N, CA, C and O atoms as CSV, one atom per row, in Angstrom:
chain,resi,resn,atom,element,x,y,z
A,1,MET,N,N,0.928,-1.031,-0.058
A,1,MET,CA,C,-0.101,-0.068,0.623
A,1,MET,C,C,0.567,1.377,0.422
A,1,MET,O,O,1.022,1.856,1.462
A,2,ASP,N,N,0.692,2.089,-0.642
A,2,ASP,CA,C,1.332,3.053,-1.013
A,2,ASP,C,C,0.441,4.801,-0.211
A,2,ASP,O,O,-0.299,5.616,-0.763
A,3,SER,N,N,0.882,4.760,0.973
A,3,SER,CA,C,0.996,6.004,1.937
A,3,SER,C,C,0.773,7.541,1.758
A,3,SER,O,O,0.188,8.442,2.359
A,4,GLY,N,N,1.491,7.399,0.690
A,4,GLY,CA,C,1.611,8.625,0.135
A,4,GLY,C,C,2.326,9.634,0.980
A,4,GLY,O,O,2.330,10.809,0.615
A,5,LEU,N,N,2.965,9.245,2.144
A,5,LEU,CA,C,3.905,10.013,2.879
A,5,LEU,C,C,5.408,9.897,1.843
A,5,LEU,O,O,5.828,9.129,0.977
A,6,ARG,N,N,5.825,11.017,2.458
A,6,ARG,CA,C,7.267,11.136,1.643
A,6,ARG,C,C,8.275,12.249,2.946
A,6,ARG,O,O,7.611,12.828,3.805
A,7,PRO,N,N,9.513,12.388,2.936
A,7,PRO,CA,C,10.151,12.607,3.430
A,7,PRO,C,C,10.402,14.061,3.909
A,7,PRO,O,O,10.532,14.683,2.854
A,8,VAL,N,N,10.512,14.752,4.720
A,8,VAL,CA,C,10.305,15.986,4.959
A,8,VAL,C,C,11.319,16.944,5.334
A,8,VAL,O,O,12.043,16.688,6.296
A,9,GLY,N,N,11.441,17.900,4.756
A,9,GLY,CA,C,12.383,18.855,5.086
A,9,GLY,C,C,14.174,18.203,4.645
A,9,GLY,O,O,15.144,18.658,5.251
A,10,GLY,N,N,14.305,17.336,3.757
A,10,GLY,CA,C,15.637,16.844,3.514
A,10,GLY,C,C,15.891,15.309,4.242
A,10,GLY,O,O,16.855,14.546,4.192
A,11,THR,N,N,14.745,15.236,4.846
A,11,THR,CA,C,15.419,13.886,5.905
A,11,THR,C,C,15.215,12.538,4.956
A,11,THR,O,O,14.826,12.611,3.791
A,12,GLU,N,N,15.557,11.221,5.675
A,12,GLU,CA,C,15.530,10.386,4.734
A,12,GLU,C,C,14.277,9.548,4.848
A,12,GLU,O,O,13.873,8.758,3.994
A,13,THR,N,N,13.560,9.892,6.327
A,13,THR,CA,C,12.825,9.199,6.958
A,13,THR,C,C,11.245,9.838,6.597
A,13,THR,O,O,11.428,11.007,6.257
A,14,PRO,N,N,9.954,9.545,6.552
A,14,PRO,CA,C,8.592,10.096,6.443
A,14,PRO,C,C,8.525,10.302,7.571
A,14,PRO,O,O,9.243,9.626,8.308
A,15,PRO,N,N,7.597,11.362,8.176
A,15,PRO,CA,C,7.079,12.179,9.270
A,15,PRO,C,C,6.585,11.577,10.001
A,15,PRO,O,O,6.138,12.096,11.024
A,16,CYS,N,N,6.456,9.999,9.708
A,16,CYS,CA,C,5.776,8.776,10.329
A,16,CYS,C,C,5.426,7.683,10.189
A,16,CYS,O,O,5.103,7.358,9.046
A,17,PRO,N,N,5.365,6.906,11.026
A,17,PRO,CA,C,5.400,5.406,10.288
A,17,PRO,C,C,4.297,4.634,9.890
A,17,PRO,O,O,3.146,4.771,10.305
A,18,GLN,N,N,4.872,3.462,8.713
A,18,GLN,CA,C,3.939,3.246,7.701
A,18,GLN,C,C,2.178,3.370,8.454
A,18,GLN,O,O,2.019,3.700,9.629
A,19,PRO,N,N,1.402,3.151,7.827
A,19,PRO,CA,C,0.172,3.719,8.558
A,19,PRO,C,C,-0.315,1.876,8.218
A,19,PRO,O,O,0.015,1.319,7.171
A,20,GLN,N,N,-1.109,1.191,9.305
A,20,GLN,CA,C,-1.878,0.271,9.115
A,20,GLN,C,C,-2.709,0.750,8.388
A,20,GLN,O,O,-3.054,1.930,8.326
A,21,GLU,N,N,-3.283,-0.609,7.472
A,21,GLU,CA,C,-4.265,-0.876,6.869
A,21,GLU,C,C,-5.622,-0.361,7.029
A,21,GLU,O,O,-6.353,-1.046,7.744
A,22,GLY,N,N,-6.324,1.142,6.303
A,22,GLY,CA,C,-7.079,1.032,6.944
A,22,GLY,C,C,-7.093,2.463,7.588
A,22,GLY,O,O,-8.204,2.905,7.881
A,23,VAL,N,N,-5.887,3.314,7.869
A,23,VAL,CA,C,-5.729,4.218,8.518
A,23,VAL,C,C,-5.458,5.059,8.032
A,23,VAL,O,O,-4.633,4.720,7.183
A,24,THR,N,N,-5.681,6.442,7.982
A,24,THR,CA,C,-5.780,7.543,6.983
A,24,THR,C,C,-4.876,8.508,7.701
A,24,THR,O,O,-5.470,9.544,8.000
A,25,PRO,N,N,-3.513,8.466,8.094
A,25,PRO,CA,C,-2.546,9.777,9.071
A,25,PRO,C,C,-2.747,10.998,8.664
A,25,PRO,O,O,-2.494,11.342,7.509
A,26,VAL,N,N,-3.223,11.790,9.557
A,26,VAL,CA,C,-3.433,13.151,9.089
A,26,VAL,C,C,-1.713,13.760,9.722
A,26,VAL,O,O,-1.070,13.189,10.602
A,27,ILE,N,N,-1.379,14.746,9.146
A,27,ILE,CA,C,-0.312,15.679,9.784
A,27,ILE,C,C,-0.326,17.227,9.631
A,27,ILE,O,O,-0.174,17.820,8.563
A,28,LEU,N,N,-0.565,17.895,11.055
A,28,LEU,CA,C,-0.859,19.039,10.889
A,28,LEU,C,C,0.375,20.079,11.690
A,28,LEU,O,O,1.466,19.647,12.061
A,29,SER,N,N,-0.095,21.541,11.849
A,29,SER,CA,C,0.619,22.258,12.902
A,29,SER,C,C,-0.679,22.907,13.999
A,29,SER,O,O,-1.884,22.845,13.753
A,30,GLU,N,N,-0.074,23.498,15.188
A,30,GLU,CA,C,-0.765,23.753,15.847
A,30,GLU,C,C,-1.000,25.440,15.597
A,30,GLU,O,O,-1.691,26.164,16.312
A,31,TYR,N,N,-0.523,25.697,14.843
A,31,TYR,CA,C,-1.064,26.908,14.749
A,31,TYR,C,C,-0.390,27.684,13.064
A,31,TYR,O,O,0.779,27.488,12.730
A,32,GLY,N,N,-1.158,28.353,12.377
A,32,GLY,CA,C,-0.274,28.828,11.089
A,32,GLY,C,C,0.554,30.225,11.449
A,32,GLY,O,O,0.747,30.878,12.475
A,33,ILE,N,N,0.955,30.336,9.981
A,33,ILE,CA,C,2.121,31.259,9.704
A,33,ILE,C,C,1.542,32.066,8.241
A,33,ILE,O,O,1.418,31.612,7.103
A,34,SER,N,N,1.351,32.972,8.601
A,34,SER,CA,C,0.883,34.158,7.175
A,34,SER,C,C,2.358,34.978,6.749
A,34,SER,O,O,3.326,35.296,7.439
A,35,ASP,N,N,2.135,35.111,5.684
A,35,ASP,CA,C,3.319,36.177,5.361
A,35,ASP,C,C,2.714,37.539,5.998
A,35,ASP,O,O,1.552,37.832,6.277
A,36,VAL,N,N,3.988,38.305,6.134
A,36,VAL,CA,C,4.145,39.188,6.716
A,36,VAL,C,C,4.706,40.157,5.920
A,36,VAL,O,O,5.538,39.615,5.192
A,37,SER,N,N,4.631,41.442,5.705
A,37,SER,CA,C,5.473,42.477,4.666
A,37,SER,C,C,6.832,43.071,5.190
A,37,SER,O,O,7.761,43.425,4.464
A,38,ARG,N,N,6.804,43.120,6.450
A,38,ARG,CA,C,7.430,44.184,7.706
A,38,ARG,C,C,8.047,43.495,8.783
A,38,ARG,O,O,7.460,42.471,9.133
A,39,SER,N,N,9.241,43.841,9.490
A,39,SER,CA,C,9.447,43.818,10.785
A,39,SER,C,C,8.584,44.561,11.635
A,39,SER,O,O,7.786,45.209,10.957
A,40,ILE,N,N,8.447,44.706,12.767
A,40,ILE,CA,C,8.128,45.854,13.802
A,40,ILE,C,C,8.271,45.347,14.493
A,40,ILE,O,O,7.707,44.315,14.856
A,41,ALA,N,N,10.095,46.612,15.436
A,41,ALA,CA,C,10.541,46.498,16.759
A,41,ALA,C,C,9.796,47.372,17.720
A,41,ALA,O,O,10.232,48.413,18.211
A,42,LEU,N,N,8.259,46.663,17.999
A,42,LEU,CA,C,7.890,47.734,19.035
A,42,LEU,C,C,8.895,47.985,20.241
A,42,LEU,O,O,9.295,49.098,20.583
A,43,ASN,N,N,9.393,46.239,21.093
A,43,ASN,CA,C,9.941,46.777,22.360
A,43,ASN,C,C,11.586,48.301,21.791
A,43,ASN,O,O,12.242,48.894,22.647
A,44,ARG,N,N,11.722,48.440,20.699
A,44,ARG,CA,C,12.558,49.426,20.088
A,44,ARG,C,C,11.979,51.090,20.389
A,44,ARG,O,O,12.516,52.143,20.734
A,45,LEU,N,N,10.205,50.528,19.949
A,45,LEU,CA,C,9.994,51.876,19.893
A,45,LEU,C,C,9.483,52.651,21.395
A,45,LEU,O,O,9.394,53.843,21.688
A,46,PHE,N,N,9.131,51.088,22.370
A,46,PHE,CA,C,8.885,51.130,23.783
A,46,PHE,C,C,10.359,51.783,24.785
A,46,PHE,O,O,10.524,52.582,25.707
A,47,ARG,N,N,11.062,51.034,24.080
A,47,ARG,CA,C,12.836,51.638,24.692
A,47,ARG,C,C,12.879,53.487,24.553
A,47,ARG,O,O,13.250,54.196,25.488
A,48,GLU,N,N,12.505,53.929,23.451
A,48,GLU,CA,C,12.604,54.913,23.243
A,48,GLU,C,C,11.921,56.075,23.777
A,48,GLU,O,O,12.332,57.235,23.726
A,49,ARG,N,N,10.611,55.570,24.401
A,49,ARG,CA,C,9.808,56.491,25.211
A,49,ARG,C,C,10.256,56.451,26.862
A,49,ARG,O,O,9.884,56.964,27.918
A,50,GLY,N,N,11.081,55.701,26.481
A,50,GLY,CA,C,11.505,55.005,28.531
A,50,GLY,C,C,10.808,54.146,29.032
A,50,GLY,O,O,10.480,54.156,30.218
A,51,TRP,N,N,10.455,53.212,28.146
A,51,TRP,CA,C,9.000,52.154,29.069
A,51,TRP,C,C,9.826,51.104,29.482
A,51,TRP,O,O,9.488,50.436,30.459
A,52,ILE,N,N,11.126,50.799,28.722
A,52,ILE,CA,C,11.781,49.077,28.271
A,52,ILE,C,C,12.304,49.849,29.896
A,52,ILE,O,O,11.955,50.904,30.425
A,53,ALA,N,N,13.475,48.551,30.421
A,53,ALA,CA,C,14.348,48.598,31.720
A,53,ALA,C,C,14.986,47.474,30.856
A,53,ALA,O,O,14.219,46.780,30.189
A,54,VAL,N,N,16.158,47.264,30.814
A,54,VAL,CA,C,17.473,46.584,30.858
A,54,VAL,C,C,18.686,46.354,31.377
A,54,VAL,O,O,19.543,47.222,31.542
A,55,LYS,N,N,18.816,44.963,31.700
A,55,LYS,CA,C,20.181,45.192,32.563
A,55,LYS,C,C,20.799,44.110,32.052
A,55,LYS,O,O,20.407,43.106,31.458
A,56,PRO,N,N,22.396,44.733,32.589
A,56,PRO,CA,C,23.505,44.195,31.364
A,56,PRO,C,C,23.472,42.239,32.668
A,56,PRO,O,O,22.869,41.863,33.673
A,57,GLU,N,N,24.475,41.691,31.753
A,57,GLU,CA,C,23.881,39.982,31.647
A,57,GLU,C,C,25.262,39.749,30.832
A,57,GLU,O,O,25.396,40.418,29.807
A,58,MET,N,N,26.258,38.894,31.181
A,58,MET,CA,C,27.204,38.585,30.344
A,58,MET,C,C,27.650,39.313,28.857
A,58,MET,O,O,27.553,38.870,27.713
A,59,GLY,N,N,28.306,40.923,29.480
A,59,GLY,CA,C,28.395,41.453,28.283
A,59,GLY,C,C,27.708,41.894,27.675
A,59,GLY,O,O,28.259,41.892,26.575
A,60,THR,N,N,26.583,42.422,27.554
A,60,THR,CA,C,25.472,42.303,26.506
A,60,THR,C,C,23.924,43.148,27.794
A,60,THR,O,O,23.739,43.216,29.009
A,61,GLU,N,N,23.262,43.562,26.647
A,61,GLU,CA,C,22.175,43.990,27.311
A,61,GLU,C,C,20.565,43.033,27.377
A,61,GLU,O,O,20.221,42.560,26.294
A,62,MET,N,N,19.883,42.838,28.267
A,62,MET,CA,C,18.775,41.875,28.427
A,62,MET,C,C,18.212,42.682,29.051
A,62,MET,O,O,18.588,43.395,29.981
A,63,LEU,N,N,16.424,42.498,28.079
A,63,LEU,CA,C,15.312,42.942,28.506
A,63,LEU,C,C,15.163,42.691,29.840
A,63,LEU,O,O,15.565,41.576,30.174
A,64,ASP,N,N,14.496,43.702,31.125
A,64,ASP,CA,C,14.291,43.033,32.686
A,64,ASP,C,C,12.700,43.555,32.461
A,64,ASP,O,O,12.228,44.690,32.392
A,65,CYS,N,N,11.979,41.987,32.363
A,65,CYS,CA,C,10.519,42.782,32.054
A,65,CYS,C,C,10.191,42.841,33.059
A,65,CYS,O,O,8.978,42.766,32.867
A,66,GLY,N,N,10.348,42.956,34.467
A,66,GLY,CA,C,9.642,43.167,35.686
A,66,GLY,C,C,9.867,44.373,36.232
A,66,GLY,O,O,9.336,44.814,37.251
A,67,ALA,N,N,11.259,45.302,35.026
A,67,ALA,CA,C,11.403,46.352,35.672
A,67,ALA,C,C,10.836,47.181,34.132
A,67,ALA,O,O,10.944,48.403,34.234
A,68,SER,N,N,10.460,46.867,33.226
A,68,SER,CA,C,10.149,47.414,32.432
A,68,SER,C,C,8.229,48.166,32.923
A,68,SER,O,O,7.457,47.713,33.768
A,69,ARG,N,N,8.018,49.472,31.929
A,69,ARG,CA,C,7.113,49.691,32.164
A,69,ARG,C,C,5.854,49.421,31.720
A,69,ARG,O,O,4.797,49.740,32.265
A,70,ALA,N,N,6.041,48.714,30.528
A,70,ALA,CA,C,5.423,48.021,29.379
A,70,ALA,C,C,6.833,47.254,28.490
A,70,ALA,O,O,8.010,47.608,28.427
A,71,PHE,N,N,6.172,46.184,27.929
A,71,PHE,CA,C,6.959,45.077,26.794
A,71,PHE,C,C,6.135,44.466,26.151
A,71,PHE,O,O,4.955,44.435,26.500
A,72,ALA,N,N,6.614,43.817,25.013
A,72,ALA,CA,C,6.336,43.428,24.112
A,72,ALA,C,C,6.664,41.616,23.792
A,72,ALA,O,O,7.830,41.366,24.101
A,73,VAL,N,N,6.217,40.879,23.479
A,73,VAL,CA,C,6.776,39.724,22.946
A,73,VAL,C,C,6.003,38.770,22.133
A,73,VAL,O,O,5.041,38.047,22.393
A,74,ALA,N,N,6.911,39.039,20.760
A,74,ALA,CA,C,6.756,38.841,19.951
A,74,ALA,C,C,6.806,37.278,19.085
A,74,ALA,O,O,7.790,36.545,18.996
A,75,ASP,N,N,5.450,37.047,18.506
A,75,ASP,CA,C,5.291,35.310,18.395
A,75,ASP,C,C,4.690,35.372,16.423
A,75,ASP,O,O,3.626,34.932,15.989
A,76,HIS,N,N,5.716,36.002,15.691
A,76,HIS,CA,C,5.638,35.512,14.740
A,76,HIS,C,C,4.044,36.861,14.092
A,76,HIS,O,O,4.525,37.991,14.183
A,77,GLN,N,N,3.152,36.919,13.777
A,77,GLN,CA,C,2.447,37.769,13.241
A,77,GLN,C,C,1.531,38.530,14.583
A,77,GLN,O,O,0.568,39.295,14.521
A,78,THR,N,N,2.162,38.052,15.612
A,78,THR,CA,C,1.176,38.657,17.170
A,78,THR,C,C,2.918,38.858,17.396
A,78,THR,O,O,3.975,38.444,16.921
A,79,ALA,N,N,2.209,40.152,18.877
A,79,ALA,CA,C,3.267,40.511,19.970
A,79,ALA,C,C,2.311,40.894,21.067
A,79,ALA,O,O,1.501,41.808,20.913
A,80,HIS,N,N,2.418,40.109,22.306
A,80,HIS,CA,C,1.890,40.069,23.063
A,80,HIS,C,C,2.450,40.941,24.019
A,80,HIS,O,O,3.551,40.804,24.552
A,81,ILE,N,N,1.113,42.419,24.329
A,81,ILE,CA,C,1.963,43.470,25.268
A,81,ILE,C,C,1.590,43.247,26.518
A,81,ILE,O,O,0.436,42.932,26.810
A,82,TYR,N,N,2.804,43.430,27.608
A,82,TYR,CA,C,2.192,43.658,28.944
A,82,TYR,C,C,2.563,44.577,29.577
A,82,TYR,O,O,3.775,44.780,29.657
A,83,ILE,N,N,1.561,45.501,30.286
A,83,ILE,CA,C,2.373,46.403,30.783
A,83,ILE,C,C,2.097,46.118,32.359
A,83,ILE,O,O,1.302,45.407,32.974
A,84,ASN,N,N,3.222,47.091,32.744
A,84,ASN,CA,C,3.503,46.686,34.327
A,84,ASN,C,C,3.349,48.218,35.132
A,84,ASN,O,O,3.229,48.214,36.357
A,85,ASP,N,N,3.358,49.314,34.488
A,85,ASP,CA,C,2.852,50.303,34.943
A,85,ASP,C,C,1.567,50.908,34.388
A,85,ASP,O,O,1.934,51.668,33.492
A,86,PRO,N,N,0.476,50.934,34.467
A,86,PRO,CA,C,-0.814,51.524,34.223
A,86,PRO,C,C,-0.793,52.468,33.787
A,86,PRO,O,O,-1.480,52.609,32.775
A,87,SER,N,N,-0.214,53.326,34.158
A,87,SER,CA,C,-0.059,55.000,33.430
A,87,SER,C,C,0.359,54.987,32.319
A,87,SER,O,O,0.703,56.069,31.844
A,88,VAL,N,N,0.479,53.800,31.525
A,88,VAL,CA,C,1.318,54.416,30.256
A,88,VAL,C,C,0.424,53.351,29.473
A,88,VAL,O,O,0.768,53.520,28.303
A,89,LYS,N,N,-0.588,52.295,29.497
A,89,LYS,CA,C,-1.375,51.756,28.717
A,89,LYS,C,C,-2.402,52.389,28.490
A,89,LYS,O,O,-3.405,51.693,28.641
A,90,GLU,N,N,-2.703,53.973,28.026
A,90,GLU,CA,C,-3.299,54.033,26.623
A,90,GLU,C,C,-2.356,54.291,26.027
A,90,GLU,O,O,-2.180,53.549,25.060
A,91,GLU,N,N,-1.339,55.351,26.230
A,91,GLU,CA,C,-0.397,55.476,25.092
A,91,GLU,C,C,0.424,54.201,24.634
A,91,GLU,O,O,0.712,54.155,23.437
A,92,VAL,N,N,0.815,53.207,25.413
A,92,VAL,CA,C,0.594,52.279,24.735
A,92,VAL,C,C,0.082,51.914,24.016
A,92,VAL,O,O,0.734,51.206,23.248
A,93,LYS,N,N,-1.435,52.093,23.699
A,93,LYS,CA,C,-2.090,51.591,22.924
A,93,LYS,C,C,-2.657,52.926,21.879
A,93,LYS,O,O,-3.589,52.716,21.102
A,94,THR,N,N,-2.103,54.059,21.947
A,94,THR,CA,C,-2.554,54.890,21.138
A,94,THR,C,C,-0.945,54.688,20.257
A,94,THR,O,O,-1.068,55.111,19.108
A,95,LEU,N,N,0.510,54.142,20.550
A,95,LEU,CA,C,1.883,53.973,19.911
A,95,LEU,C,C,1.584,53.229,18.887
A,95,LEU,O,O,2.232,53.304,17.843
A,96,LEU,N,N,0.347,52.236,19.078
A,96,LEU,CA,C,0.489,50.718,18.425
A,96,LEU,C,C,-0.537,51.060,17.284
A,96,LEU,O,O,-0.509,50.548,16.165
A,97,ALA,N,N,-1.297,51.842,17.645
A,97,ALA,CA,C,-2.439,52.222,16.726
A,97,ALA,C,C,-1.879,53.341,15.176
A,97,ALA,O,O,-2.259,53.247,14.009
A,98,ALA,N,N,-0.963,54.241,15.745
A,98,ALA,CA,C,-0.578,54.219,14.814
A,98,ALA,C,C,1.266,54.507,14.491
A,98,ALA,O,O,2.013,55.447,14.222
A,99,THR,N,N,1.344,52.867,14.753
A,99,THR,CA,C,2.871,52.317,14.300
A,99,THR,C,C,2.676,51.891,12.699
A,99,THR,O,O,1.565,51.411,12.472
A,100,PRO,N,N,3.607,51.988,11.505
A,100,PRO,CA,C,3.293,51.605,10.112
A,100,PRO,C,C,2.966,50.242,10.827
A,100,PRO,O,O,3.225,50.133,12.026
A,101,GLY,N,N,2.381,49.156,10.098
A,101,GLY,CA,C,2.886,47.904,9.683
A,101,GLY,C,C,1.863,46.938,10.999
A,101,GLY,O,O,1.522,45.774,10.788
A,102,VAL,N,N,1.462,47.777,12.453
A,102,VAL,CA,C,0.479,47.293,13.158
A,102,VAL,C,C,-1.205,47.336,12.951
A,102,VAL,O,O,-1.915,48.244,13.384
A,103,GLU,N,N,-1.865,45.729,11.920
A,103,GLU,CA,C,-3.196,46.035,12.032
A,103,GLU,C,C,-4.201,46.310,12.848
A,103,GLU,O,O,-5.272,46.761,12.443
A,104,GLU,N,N,-3.887,46.007,14.318
A,104,GLU,CA,C,-5.187,45.739,15.358
A,104,GLU,C,C,-4.345,45.900,15.926
A,104,GLU,O,O,-3.194,45.695,15.541
A,105,THR,N,N,-4.771,46.429,17.308
A,105,THR,CA,C,-5.061,45.738,18.414
A,105,THR,C,C,-5.772,45.259,19.224
A,105,THR,O,O,-6.761,45.924,19.533
A,106,ARG,N,N,-5.546,43.838,19.932
A,106,ARG,CA,C,-6.817,43.190,20.658
A,106,ARG,C,C,-6.670,43.509,21.692
A,106,ARG,O,O,-5.541,43.848,22.049
A,107,GLU,N,N,-7.984,43.532,22.784
A,107,GLU,CA,C,-7.829,43.868,23.969
A,107,GLU,C,C,-8.701,42.294,24.564
A,107,GLU,O,O,-9.703,42.074,23.884
A,108,THR,N,N,-8.517,41.518,25.389
A,108,THR,CA,C,-9.710,40.818,26.215
A,108,THR,C,C,-10.092,40.395,27.050
A,108,THR,O,O,-9.405,39.415,27.337
A,109,ASP,N,N,-10.749,40.516,27.616
A,109,ASP,CA,C,-11.412,40.095,28.788
A,109,ASP,C,C,-11.190,39.332,30.002
A,109,ASP,O,O,-12.269,38.944,30.451
A,110,PHE,N,N,-10.147,38.954,30.737
A,110,PHE,CA,C,-9.972,37.842,31.022
A,110,PHE,C,C,-10.300,37.377,32.680
A,110,PHE,O,O,-9.928,36.386,33.309
A,111,SER,N,N,-11.041,38.387,33.025
A,111,SER,CA,C,-11.773,38.766,34.169
A,111,SER,C,C,-12.150,37.529,34.881
A,111,SER,O,O,-12.015,37.634,36.100
A,112,GLY,N,N,-12.606,36.327,34.444
A,112,GLY,CA,C,-13.209,35.269,34.613
A,112,GLY,C,C,-12.061,33.901,34.957
A,112,GLY,O,O,-12.265,32.719,35.232
A,113,LEU,N,N,-11.293,34.397,34.854
A,113,LEU,CA,C,-10.092,34.011,34.929
A,113,LEU,C,C,-9.562,33.618,36.608
A,113,LEU,O,O,-9.895,34.481,37.419
A,114,ASN,N,N,-8.855,32.526,37.138
A,114,ASN,CA,C,-8.233,32.881,38.055
A,114,ASN,C,C,-7.230,33.812,38.343
A,114,ASN,O,O,-6.280,33.734,37.564
A,115,PRO,N,N,-7.131,34.686,39.231
A,115,PRO,CA,C,-6.113,35.594,39.514
A,115,PRO,C,C,-4.640,34.990,39.896
A,115,PRO,O,O,-4.046,35.551,40.816
A,116,ALA,N,N,-4.100,34.027,39.331
A,116,ALA,CA,C,-2.965,33.855,39.285
A,116,ALA,C,C,-2.780,33.805,37.954
A,116,ALA,O,O,-1.912,34.438,37.353
A,117,ALA,N,N,-3.660,32.985,37.412
A,117,ALA,CA,C,-3.510,32.571,35.633
A,117,ALA,C,C,-3.438,34.438,34.957
A,117,ALA,O,O,-2.762,34.876,34.026
A,118,GLN,N,N,-3.893,34.779,35.384
A,118,GLN,CA,C,-4.213,36.663,35.074
A,118,GLN,C,C,-3.521,37.490,35.093
A,118,GLN,O,O,-3.649,38.493,34.391
A,119,GLU,N,N,-2.103,37.187,36.340
A,119,GLU,CA,C,-1.133,37.816,36.492
A,119,GLU,C,C,-0.072,37.880,34.513
A,119,GLU,O,O,0.602,38.725,33.923
A,120,ARG,N,N,-0.510,36.546,34.246
A,120,ARG,CA,C,0.481,36.006,33.178
A,120,ARG,C,C,0.617,36.426,31.635
A,120,ARG,O,O,1.346,36.496,30.645
A,121,LEU,N,N,-1.273,36.762,32.473
A,121,LEU,CA,C,-1.630,37.082,30.450
A,121,LEU,C,C,-1.224,38.462,30.232
A,121,LEU,O,O,-1.093,39.349,31.076
A,122,PRO,N,N,-1.038,38.512,28.934
A,122,PRO,CA,C,-0.587,40.142,28.416
A,122,PRO,C,C,-2.068,41.069,28.550
A,122,PRO,O,O,-3.202,40.840,28.970
A,123,ASP,N,N,-1.402,42.156,27.982
A,123,ASP,CA,C,-2.864,43.317,28.468
A,123,ASP,C,C,-3.961,43.240,27.644
A,123,ASP,O,O,-5.187,43.311,27.731
A,124,PHE,N,N,-2.945,43.037,26.654
A,124,PHE,CA,C,-3.754,42.990,25.301
A,124,PHE,C,C,-2.801,42.433,23.747
A,124,PHE,O,O,-1.607,42.274,23.999
A,125,THR,N,N,-2.974,42.304,23.088
A,125,THR,CA,C,-1.848,41.801,22.322
A,125,THR,C,C,-2.186,42.431,20.299
A,125,THR,O,O,-3.292,42.357,19.763
A,126,ALA,N,N,-1.087,42.900,19.704
A,126,ALA,CA,C,-1.154,43.941,18.396
A,126,ALA,C,C,-0.805,42.434,17.181
A,126,ALA,O,O,-0.261,41.330,17.218
A,127,VAL,N,N,-1.434,43.197,16.341
A,127,VAL,CA,C,-1.521,42.090,15.206
A,127,VAL,C,C,-0.458,42.390,13.973
A,127,VAL,O,O,-0.708,43.406,13.325
A,128,ALA,N,N,0.361,41.845,13.695
A,128,ALA,CA,C,1.075,42.195,12.574
A,128,ALA,C,C,-0.169,42.351,11.238
A,128,ALA,O,O,-1.196,41.674,11.285
A,129,ALA,N,N,0.150,43.495,9.892
A,129,ALA,CA,C,-0.443,43.659,8.362
A,129,ALA,C,C,-0.066,42.808,7.513
A,129,ALA,O,O,1.131,42.987,7.287
A,130,PRO,N,N,-0.408,42.119,7.032
A,130,PRO,CA,C,0.090,41.445,5.811
A,130,PRO,C,C,1.545,41.863,5.461
A,130,PRO,O,O,2.103,41.389,4.472
């Protein structure tokens, strides 16, 4: 039986073993990545406004998330925005709205979640334009 499975990424081995008769394998990813036309360095913009704190580590600067007033954690087309200083939240949202390449900013209500979980969640998410 020809399963249709072929090697992936230059490997010699197909991505899963030969399936049993009557079994149809499905290979998928947990999320999709779509094309974007530019890079947006949100933490650089935040640093220019004094919202980012850094600390020296092994001869270089490292982001100090706990000491930063606001910071972004990018994940492909989205950036999770964390606000440690509530006084800059509206300024951050205004900056994101005015930043070329940011298509939208999404704010989610996490009020129904356990308080321990809420403190680790982003305040909002910025989504890149294609």
